[in-house]
N, C-alpha and C positions, 0 to 999 in steps of 0.2 A: 488284499492285493498291497504291498509296502510302497509307499511313495518314492518314486525315483527323482532325485534332485539334490541340490546342495543349498545349506543354508548357514546363518550365522545370527548371534544374539549377542547384544552388548548393552550395558546400562551404567550410567554415570550419575554421581550425586548432583552434579551442576556446580555453579559458582557462588550460589546463594545459600542453598539449604545445608544443613549440617548432617543429614542423614538421608538415605535412599529409601523412599517410600514406594519405588516403583518395583515390578517383578516382571521377569521375561522368561518364556520357555520356548525352546527349539529342539523339537524331537524328531522321529521317524515319519509321523504323519501328522503331529499336532504342533500348532505354533501360537502362542499366546502372549498378549500384554496386558498387564493389570497395572493401574495407577492408583495407589491407596492413598486415603484421606483419613483425618480424624485426629490430628495432631501427632506429636513425634512418635508415640507408641501405636496408636490406632491405625495409622496408614501402613506401617510396617506389617502389622498383624493382618489387616485386611486383605492386602495384595498377596500376602504369603499364603493365607487360607485359600484365596481363589486358585493360586497356582497348584497348591496340594490336592484340590479337589478336581483339578483339570488333568493332572497327570495320568490317571489311569485310562483316560480317553485315547492315549497315544497307542494305537493298536489298528489293525486293518479292519474295515468294516465291509458287510456284504452289500450294503446299500446307503445312500445318503440319507434315507429316512432314518435308518438305525443310529447314524451319526448324529442327525439333528435331535433325536429323542434323547441320546445320551448327554449332548451338550446341555440341553435344557435341565434335564435332571441334575447334572453336576452344579449348574449355576444355582438351582433351587437348593441343593444341599450346602453349597458355599454361604448362601444367604442365612440358612438355618444356623450355620456355624458363627456367622457375625451375631446373630441375635443372642446366642447363647454366651458369646465373649463378653457382650455389652451387659449382659444380665449378671454374670459373674463379677465383672468390674465396672460398676456404673460410672466410673470416671471416663470410659471409653466410649459411652454413649455418643452416637453420631458417626461411628466409624464405618467406613464403605470403601468401595473400590469400583473403578471401571473395570471392564472386561472386554477385550476383542480378541476372537479365536478363530483359527482356521483349521479345519480337519480336511486333509486330503484323502479323498476316495476315488480311485480309479483316475478318470478324466475329469473330476469334479472337485469343487472347493466348497466345504460346507462351512458357512459362516455364521457366527454368533457374536452379537455386539450389544453393549450397554454402556452409555457414558459418553466421554469426549476423547477417548483415545481413537486412534484412527487406523483403517485399512486402505491402502493404495494399491492399485494394479498397473504396472508399467508393461504395456504391449504395444508393438508396432510403432515404436518411438513416441508413445503418447503416455501421459500419466494420468489415471483417474481415480478420484477419491470415490471408493466402494462404499463406505459408511456414512452415515449422518450423525452429526453431534447431537446429542441429547441435552442441549444447553438452552437456556433462556434466550440468549443472544440468537442461536440458530432459529429459534421460533420467530424471533423479529425478523430475521432475513427471510424466512419462509412466507410470512405474510406481508413481505414488501415494505416493512417499515423502515429498515436500514438495509445499506448494500452490505455485500461480503466484505469489502475493504473497510467499512465503518465497523463492522463486527471484530475484525482483528485487534481494534483499538478501544473496544467498548469496554467501560469500567467493570460490566457485569459478565464479562465473557466466560467466567469460569464458573457461574452458577449452573448446577447441573438440575435437569428435570427428572432423570432417571438414571439409577445407579444401583449396584448390588449394596445393600446397606442392611443395618439392623433395624430397619423401619419397614421392611417389606418382605415377607417370607415366601412370596411368589413373584419374583422378579419377571419383568416383560423383556425378553431379548429380541432384538430385530434378528430374525433367523430367515436365511435364503441360501440358495444353492447356485453356483456359478461354474460353468464349463471352462476348463483351463486348456491350454495347449503349449507345446514345447516352445521355450524362449520367453514364457511369461516370467515376470519377477514380482513377487508380493511383498509389500512394505507393511509392517505393523509397527505403530509407534505410540508413545505417550505424547501429550500436548506439550512436553518439554521440547520435543523436536518441531512438531507442526506449528506451535505458536511462535517460534523463533525463525525458523527456516521456511521461507515461501515455496511454493510449489515450483517456480520457475528454477530455483536453485536444486531442488530435489532432483527435478527432471534432468538438469545439466550432470548431475552426479550419476544419474541412472546412464546416461548417453556415453559415460566413460567406458562402459562395459567391463569393469574391474569385477573380481569375485565377490561374493556377498560380505566376506569379512573386511575387506578392503574398502567396498563401498559403505558399509556401515561405519567404519572409522572415519571415513570423509564426511559423512553427514554428521556424526558426532562433533568433529571438529568445528564444523560450521555453527552448529548450536552454542559451542563453548565460545567461539569468536563473536556470536552475537549476546552474549553475556549470560546464558544459560541460567535464567532465574528459577527453574524448576528442574527436578530430576528428569534426565533423558534416557528413554529406553527404546531400542530399535531391534526389531527381528525382521531379517530378510530371507526370502525363501524364493530359489530359482526352480523353475520346472523344466527339468532336462538341460539342454543349452550345452556350452563349451565348457562349463566349470566342472570341476571333480564331483562325483556323486557323494551326497551326504553320508557319512560313516555310520549313521545309526545310533551314535551316542548322544544321549540328550544333553542339551546346555541350558542350565538354570542361572539367571543373573538377577540382581538386584536383591531385595530383601529376602525373597524366597531361596536364594542360594545359601543362606545361613538358617538351618531349621531351627535354631534357637530362637529366631524372631517370632516363631509361632507362638511361642510362650508368652503370655502378657507380662511384662516387666512391671516390678512395683512402682507405684507413683511417688514422685518426690515432691514434697511441699516446696512451693515457690519461696524464695528468700526476698524479703522485700524490706525496706527501710525508708526513711525520708531522704536519704542520701542516695539510695539505689532502688528506686521504684521498679516494680516488675514490668517489663515491657514485653509487647507480643514478639515472640520469636520469629525469625525468618522462615522456619519450617512449619508455621502454623498453617492449618488447612486452607488451600486457596480455593476450595469449592466444597459444596455441600448441597444436600436436597432440601430445598426450603418448602415452608408451610404455604398453604394457600393465600393466606393474609400477607405473608411477605411478598408473594409474586404479585398481588394486587398493587402493593405499594411500589414494587419495581416497574410495574407497567405504568403507573401514574407518574413515577420519576422519569420514566422514558418519555412520557408525552411532554413533560415540562422540558426534558432536554430537546427534543425535537422542535418545540416552540421557541426555546432559546436560540437553536441553530437557525431557525427561520428569520428571527428578529435580528440575529447577528449577521446573516446573509443580506437581509434588507438594508441594515445599517451600514454594512460594507459597500454595498452598491450605490448607496446615497453618497457616501464619501468618495468612491471613485468618480462618480457623475459629477461631484461638487469640484473635484480635482480637474476633471476634464474641462468643465465650464470655465474654471479659473484660468486654465492654460489657454483655452480658446480665447478668451477675453484678453489675456495679456499678450498673445501673439496677434490679435487684431489691432490692440492699441500700439503695438510696435509698428505694425505696417502703416499706420497713420502718422507716423514721424518721418516716412519716406517720401519722395517726390520723384516724378520723372516727366519728361517732355515727350508727348505723342501727338497724334493727330486724331481728329473727328473725321467727318465726311470730306471736308476740303480744306481744313485750316489747322493750324499748329495750336495745341491746347496744353496748359500746364495741369497735371494730375496730383493729387495727394493719395499715397497709398503705394502699392506694388503693382507690378504688371500682371501677376498670376491671379487666377480666380479659382476658387475651390467649389466645383460643382456650380451650384445656383448662387453661391455667395461671392458677391463682386467686392474686391479689395481695393478699389481705387474710385476717386471721385474727381470729376473735373472742377477744378477751382478758378481757372482764368483761361478764356478764350482770346487769344492774342491778335486775331484778326489777320494773322499772317497766312496768306493762301499758299498751299502746297504747290499750286502751279508756278508761283513766283519764284519758288527756291531752285537753287541749281541741283541738279540730279542727284549728286552725292549727298547733299544735306537733306533732300526729300526722301531719299532711301533711309537715311539714319533716323528721321522722325517717325517714319512709318514702323521701323523696328523698335522705336521709342528709345530714348536716350535718359539714362539714369542720372539722378541730381543728388548731391549729398545734402541739400537743404533747400528751402524755397528761394533763397537769395541766388544758390547755384543755379536753380532752374532758370530764374530771371536772367542771369548772366548768359545761360545757353540761348534764350529766347532773343536777347540782344545781338548775339552773334548771327543767329538765323535771320534777323531782321536786315541787318547789314549785307547779308548775302542776298536777300530778296530785293534790297534796294539797288544793288549792282545789276540785277538781272533786269529790273525794270527801267533803270537808268534814272531813278529819281535822285540819286546821289551824285552832284556834279564831279566831274573828272578833275583831278589835281592839276594846277597851273605848271606848264612845262618849265623847266629850269632852261635858261638860255646858254647856248654854247659860248665858248670864249670868243669865237669868231664874230658872234652878234653883239657881243658887247662893246659899246662905243669907246675907243681909247681916249684918254684924257689928251686934250690939246688939239683933237681932229675937229673938222668943220669949218 
């Protein structure tokens, strides 16, 4: 049965690399992304070989078991081709490629995967990563040693643990079968997309409901806007849905779109002089399959990084605590330059500090009990004292107390009333008497 749906494939060199080592394929039933590695020539050759060996799988299958067997056999054949290529041209030793493939069989998707390219499924307004990255960093995430967010920026995020390469004639692919349903959208991509555009932005692009070609263009633009340090390859597949059915004509993108790339090019000797030393090119392989000794060193390096992160976190906390302590001390010291007039149980008191307290921390201290009784104050002054009267300085507080003392004296009668001024009629006239 031929798959009914629409699809699109697109590949771009990116903004840093000088050639495209990715390859992609979108056919009637088969959809593949391969991300090559191994230098300028090796990556081109590896991904092209993988696509060449996958192309014959683009046919109807009677069962998912047949599709799985064909997928594994094609991957094994591709690995053998890579081994022979490296043997014929020793300078290509270390070439390899990721491989993420989907074969549609009736209402099922047969998936084969190795490396760090990815397959996503957009269904019911949710985006799910279907494949797991075969990387050293993903192993750290799986063991709980780092978070997924830390993995995005880990310096060893491109170190592959499993890949189609010239070092393994029997590659171990992740193989599984998933049920599909109308409206599903499958996204296959190289890490040139997933390493730059996060899942939230991919989901936003999916929600626009655009045809596969326009959605792929949208995602590629986001990768380019994000710097695109690596090649970017995208294959989008819709199962049924509102968009036009796939025409059945296969689309090949990236290095595999040029059959000449499968022929290993001659090696050019690097030019070097004391004026122009040879520098590592921007398109040197960003990932490779490491030896066990190298992995042990990476694990030890990760332990050291984790220790440095803990020490950095502790030092940062100490700096923050010290800053908070200094700020608290400075704030407390400032409060002790303030004064106010208030009351204790029955008398007027001058306080040093401010009227507010912070929880159990008291920010004021009584420094002078004036012996002025609250009961002796006029009502309006008594209310003011009970609410507290802010003073600019100690002398200002003492002046306030003096005014309160005068008010209390008038209430208690301790201050003599002023001598009345005689009226003119009471003043003796000169010459009277």
